[in-house]
C-alpha positions, -999 to +999 in steps of 0.1 A: +000+000+000+031+023+001+024+037-034+027+072-050-002+095-044-010+095-081-027+061-077-051+075-051-057+105-073-068+081-101-046+097-128-023+068-132-038+051-163-044+013-161-041-009-192-074+001-209-071+039-203-059+062-230-067+096-216-037+120-213-047+128-178-019+143-157-017+147-119-009+182-109+017+182-081+046+203-069+039+240-064+008+250-083+020+286-085+054+276-099+068+294-130+088+263-141+074+229-150+087+193-146+069+164-163+072+127-153+062+104-181+063+066-185+051+033-170+049+023-134+087+024-131+085+061-139+056+065-116+076+051-087+098+082-088+069+107-084+074+110-046+110+121-051+103+144-080+073+159-062+097+167-033+122+182-057+095+203-073+081+216-041+115+225-027+122+246-058+087+260-062+082+243-095+050+227-110+050+190-116+027+171-140+029+133-141+017+112-170+020+075-163+003+044-175+006+007-165+031-013-186+034+016-211+070+028-217+079+062-232+096+044-262+079+047-295+077+010-303+050-017-303+045-032-269+026-065-265-002-071-240-012-108-237+006-114-270-013-087-289-002-051-298-009-029-268-028-003-289-040+017-259-003+023-250+006+038-284-025+060-284-019+072-249+018+079-256+010+102-286-017+120-267+007+126-238+034+139-261+009+163-276+001+176-241+037+180-233+042+201-264+014+224-251+029+225-215+064+234-228+080+220-196+116+227-187+123+191-180+109+156-186+119+128-162+113+093-174+121+057-165+107+023-176+107-014-169+125-040-189+106-051-220+123-082-230+098-090-258+111-060-277+143-063-297+171-040-283+176-022-315+139-014-318+138-002-282+167+021-287+153+036-319+119+041-302+135+059-273+156+081-297+125+090-316+107+103-285+137+120-270+146+137-303+111+150-306+113+165-270+148+179-276+135+196-308+109+213-286+137+226-263+129+201-235+157+186-215+151+149-206+164+130-176+162+092-180+165+072-149+180+037-153+156+010-144+160-002-108+169-038-102+142-064-097+142-087-067+144-125-073+117-129-047+088-109-033+103-091-002+069-094+016+075-131+018+106-128+041+105-094+058+082-107+085+105-137+094+141-129+087+148-095+070+186-103+070+179-130+044+160-106+021+190-098+000+196-102-038+231-105-054+235-073-074+250-092-103+219-114-105+193-086-107+210-056-124+203-054-162+220-036-190+213+001-191+193+006-223+190+043-217+228+048-218+229+030-251+200+050-266+214+084-253+247+081-273+234+100-303+207+122-288+213+157-274+197+172-242+195+138-226+209+131-191+210+094-181+209+090-143+219+058-125+203+055-091+212+019-085+239+027-060+212+042-038+192+009-041+221-016-038+255-020-022+286-030-041+276-067-042+241-069-030+206-054-031+189-056+003+152-053+009+157-028+038+181+002+036+185+027+064+155+011+082+133+017+052+116-010+032+129-006-003+104-025-025+066-028-022+067-060-044+095-075-064+101-046-088+086-013-075+102+011-050+080+020-020+069+056-020+087+061+013+120+049-001+116+069-033+110+100-012+141+094+008+161+095-024+149+129-035+181+148-027+202+122-043+181+122-075+182+160-076+220+160-074+224+132-100+200+151-124+219+183-120+191+201-102 
């Protein structure tokens, strides 16, 4: 239940939703605007970005949708093209063009059914479009999954709720895609999620994950100053 406020605000779109409905957070009177866009792995960073926006008196608008990455490529849902995702993505990009934000922050899950070359080209397509509109993009590397659901062991022996980092950290697709696109900052927050060799389920007495692949809202919020620094804010 430790989820970002956008779920309770009902503006995080589920699979069937296609409305480019954004949650308005941060400072409503702010003169600068940040946008968060992407799937639930982008949504998990909203508590941190909301804190960053409020501290700087900036507006924040979040556009997120379940299992729908920012990349302009066909995603499958139950083996069929996820048409609602493609429609939602283009509608959100149109809204972003109207908002003219200073910054777009994005992240996404691993989509292993999509070929790496297609994923990279899809990311570059969207990023180049945003860059052409004068928008800076911060892409946060996907956080490592857990090999188990931490809820299954936290109540018995938290010390055993640890993953080997080498077994859960995947290749940084954002770093590959950003090589030929301007105005892109790729941020790797995995050192704030994991130690040198392991990724524990509890860090600094805070539960890190709410399932096996989403940060708790509490832990994401605790990372706000570190994300701000990494993003050059």
